N, C-alpha and C positions, 0 to 999 in steps of 0.2 A: 854713393852706392849704399851706404848704411841706411840712408833715408828710403831709397827705393826698395832695399831688401825688407825694411820694416813695413813699408806700405804693402809689399807683396804678401808678407806673412799676415798682415792685418786682413787683407782681402780673403786669404785662405780661411782664417779663423772666423770671419763673418759668414763665409759660405757654409762652414761647418755648423755654426750656430743656427743659420737659416734652415739647414737640413734637419737639425735636431728639432727645431720648432715645428717644421712640417711633419716630421715623424710623430711627435707628441700629439699634434692636432689630429692626425689620422687615428692614432690609438684612442684618443679621447672620444672621437666620433663613433668608433666601433663599440667602445664600452658604453657610450650613451645609448646606442641602438640596442645593445644587449639589455640594458636596464629598462628601456621602454618595453621591449618584448617580454621581459620578466613580469613587469607590472601588468601588462595586457593579459598574460597567461594567468596571473594571480586573480585578476578581476573575473576572468572567464570561469575559473574554478569556483570563485565565490558565488557567481550567479547561476552556475550549473550545479544543481543538487544531485549528489550521488553518495549515498550512505550505505554502510554495511552493518548488519545486525546478526547476532547469533541467538537462535531460539532453541532452548532445551525443554523437552517434555518428558516427564516421568509418569508412567501409568502403573498403578498397582491394583491387582485383583485379589480380594481376600474373601475366603469362605469361613464364616463364623457359625455355620450350621453344624451341629454335632452329629447329624445323621445323613445329610444329603451331600453328594459330590457335585462340583461345578465343572461341566465339560465345556471348554471354551469353543466358541463357534468362529466361523469365518468373519463375522461382523466384529468380534472381539480382536481379531488379528489384523484388521484393515487399518492401513496407515495412509493418510492423505499426503500428497506430495506438492501441494501448492501449484501455481501456474508459472510458466515462463513466457514472457511477452516483452513488448517494448517498454513496459513500465517497471518490470522487475525480473530478476534472475534469482532462482532459488536452487540451492544444492542440498541434497541429503548427504550429510558428512559422516554421520555415525548412527548405527543401530545396534543395540545390545544383543539382538537375536538375528539369525540369518534370515534373509528375505527369500521366501519360497518362490514367488513370481510377481510380475507386474501385470496388472490388468486395467481395463477401463470399466468403471462402474456404469450403472444404468443412465446416469446423467452425463456421461462422456468425460468424467474426471479420471486422470491416471492415478492409480493407487498401488500401494505395495501390500502384499500379504506376508506377514511374518509366519514362520513355521511353528506357530503355537496352536494352530487349529487342531482340536481334538485333545489338547492337553487337559488332564484331569486334576482339579484341585480338590483334595479330600477334605474332610472336616478339619477346621482350624489351620488350613494351609493357605498360603498366598504366593503370588509371583509378581515380578515387576519387569518392565522393559523401559529402556531409555532411548530417546531419539534426539539427534541434534541436526538443525538446519542452519545453513548460511544463507541469509537473505540480502540481496543487493537491491536497494531502492534507487530508481532512476528518475530523472527529471520528468515531470508530467505536465502536459499542456491540454487544457480543455478547449474545445472549439468555442468560438464566440457565438452564442445563441441569441436569437431574437424571434419574437412571435411573428413579425411580418415576413421573415424568411423561412418559417416553418412549412414543411410539407403537409399534405392533408391525409386523411384516412385512405384515400384512393391511391396515394403514392407508396403505400406499404406493399412490398412483394407478397404474392399469394402464398408462396412456399413458407415464408416466415409466419404468416397468419395460421397456416396449417400446423406448423410445429410448435408455436409458442402462444397460441390462443385457445387451444383445445382445453375443455374442462378436465380436471384431474381430482383425485381425492383430496389433495391439498388446496386446490383452487377450483371449487365448483362454480365456475363462472357462468354456467348456463342456467343456474337457478334464478327464480324470479327476483329474490332479494337483491342480487347483484346486478342483473340486467336492468331492473327498474331504477335502482338507486344510481347506477352509473349513467344511465340515460338522463335521469333527472338532473344530475350534476353537470353533465356535458351540454345538455340542451341541444341546440341546432348547430353547435360549433363543429367544424370539420378539421381545423388546423390541430395537428397532433400536440404540438408544444403547448398550445392554449388549453387543450383538454387536460393535459398533465398538470398544468398550473391550477386548473379548477379542482382536480382531484386532490392535489397536495394541500390546497387551502382548506378544502372541506375536512380532510383528515386532521390538519393542524387545529382547526376550530372545534372539532367534535370528539377527538380521541386524545385522552390524557396519557402521558408516559407513565407506565407502571410495570416494573419488572415482575416476573412470576417464575415459579419453579418449573413450569412446563410450558412450552410454546402453545399459543392459541390458534385455532382455525379462524379464518376471516370472519365467519358468521358469529363466532364467540367474541371477537374483537369489536365488531360493530354493535352487538347487543349490549356488551358490558361497557362500551365506550372507554376501554382501557387497553393498553398494550405496550410492549417494549419494541426494540428496534425491528426484529424480524416479524413480530405480530403486525406492526403498522405497514411494513413493506409488503407482507402477504396480502393485506387488505387492498393496497394500491394495485398489486398485481391482479387480484381478482377483478377489480374495476376495469383495469386496462384490457384484460382478456375478454371481458363481457361485451365490449364494444369493438373488438377487433384490433387492439394495439398489442403487439408482441411484448411479452415481459416474462422475467423469471427472477429467482432469488439468487443473490451471490453473498457468500460469507467470507470473512477474512479476519485478520488481527491488526491491531493498531499498537504501535510503540508509544507508551505513555510513561515518561520517566519517573513520575511521582506516584505511580499507581502500585498499590500493594494490598491485596485483599485475600481473605480466607472466607469461603462460603460453604455452607452445608445445606444440602437439598435432600428431598425425598426421605424424610425422617432419619436423616443421618447416614443414609446408604450411599450418597454421592457427595464427596468432598472435593472442592476445587480450590487450589491456591494459585493466584496469578501475581506475578511480580514484573512490573513495567510492561505489562501486556494486557490488552482487553480484546475480547472477541466481539464481532459486530456483524450485522446483516443489513443489506440494502437491496433495493430493486434495480434491475437492469432493464431498461425500456428502449425499444426501437423507435427513434424519433427522426423521420426524414427531414432534411437531407443529411443529417449528421451521423445517423446510424445508432448503434447501441450506446446509451449514456447512463451513468449511475444516477439514481434518484434516491437521496438519503433523507429520511424523515425524522431522524432523531439526533445523530451526531453531526451537527451542521452549524456553521456560523450564521448568525442573523435570525430574525424572526420570520418564520415561514408564513405566518398570517399576514404580514405586511408585504413580503416578497417571496412567494412560493418557489420562484426559480432559483433561489439560494440553495434549494435542495439538490440542484445540479451543479451550479457554479462553485459552491463552497461545501460540497459533500466531503465526507471523511476521506474518500479515496483520492480526491483532488487536492485536498488542503492539509492532510495529515500524513504521517509515515505509516501508511496502510498497505497491507499485503493481501492480495486476492488468494484465497485458499481453495475454494471449490464453488461450482455452480450447482444449483438445485433446480432442475427443469421438470422432472416427473416424480421423483421420489417423495413419498409421504413421510418425511422425517418426523413429523409430529406424532403420527401413529407409532413409529419406531421408538421415539422417546417415551411415550406412554407405556408401551409394552415393556421396555427396559425397566422403567420404574416399578411396574407391577412385579416383574420377575425378581428384581433385587429385594424388594420388600417382602415378597412371599417366602423366599428361600434363605433369607439372612445372608445375602451376598453383598459385598461392598466394593465400590470403585473409588480410588483416590487419584487425582490428577494434579500434577504440579507443573506450571508453565512459567518460564522465566526468559526474558528477552534482554539482551545487552547490546549497546552500540559499540562497534569496533572502529577505532580511528585508523584510517588507512591513508596511504600516499604520503610522500615526503613534502615538507614545507618548502615554498619558494622564497620565504623571507630571508633565510640565511644566505643563499647565493646573491640575492638582491642587495643585502647589506654589505657583503664582501665587495661586490662590484662598485657600490657607492663609495666605499672607503678608498678603493683603488683610484677612482676618478678624482676624489679629493686630493690624494697624494700627488697624482700626475698634474693636477691643476696647480698645486703649489710649486712643483718642479718647473712647470712651464713658465710660471711667473718669474721664477729665479733666472731662467735662461733669457727671457725677454728683457729683464732688468740688466743682465750682463751685456746683451746686444746693444741696448740703449746707451749704456755707459761707454762701451767701446766705440760706438758710432760718434759720440760727442768728443 
């Protein structure tokens, strides 16, 4: 009886051990699946870029004229609001002055008007306002472009030609200099992407990068053979519009972690300080079948003389932390800049602008829960081996 009772107890104990082994195996499997899911999510976060930045801007208007007063205009009170689209989300988080109203400017950009219009700055007086934006950068994918798949000039919708090819004060595309030069460069080519490639190569070979205190008109850029980002972009836009390719200018800012400059313009009447931020301009061109694509002539990876299509594939907006600020479609911002310079220098008025951009680290790390899960699996594995060893000894 004692032997039978002992055998019965042994069978019960073995069944308990087997049940424990089974339970531990199930737990180990579940934890292993959790670990795999964690690694998968971590890899997904690593490959999907989404970054958040804070941009602060401080603008100061100062009147150093001992006799004249400065009455601020609506232009002085206008605040750009960036764009919201699949590539970025931008929030206006703080303004030191109340917003009077939101309107769309002549180029279709949503802007805010501060309630400082009509404010008078007497002799030796000044005022400042501060603005803070939260900018969320999202993953960007450029279409795969190739000349053999490009649409032709006949594939461009007529309504786009009507709206984005007409001559303006900024882009006098109907003048002989641009019609003849654009046709000479394009030749008999009808594929839009190939034409853009030819335009970019010509500009890369013939226009040197040279910053200036005031933006140039396209005819000034082509005659001087010098120009900065928006100067070269405006020349490309003039070429495009001259032969019926819709194009306009887009401006924005780039996060540059090591950038820190102070610049003085217009005989000291305009002072700009930029910390970790640079402002940039590029062309937006309609290229069928892909639609509107950025064409960047200056802030781009690769030699545009060797591969002009790098201006699209590796443009700043595609390969850097770049935020679209506003479109310029009709406004002659060059004339506005020149008038402002003359106004400030004539009346001893001054503008100071300080721009600073900081990256904000968001989202909790997955490394800690993955590490904890891994430790639990190791402990359970050790426990499982002990149970298995006990079962083996008891069976023998």
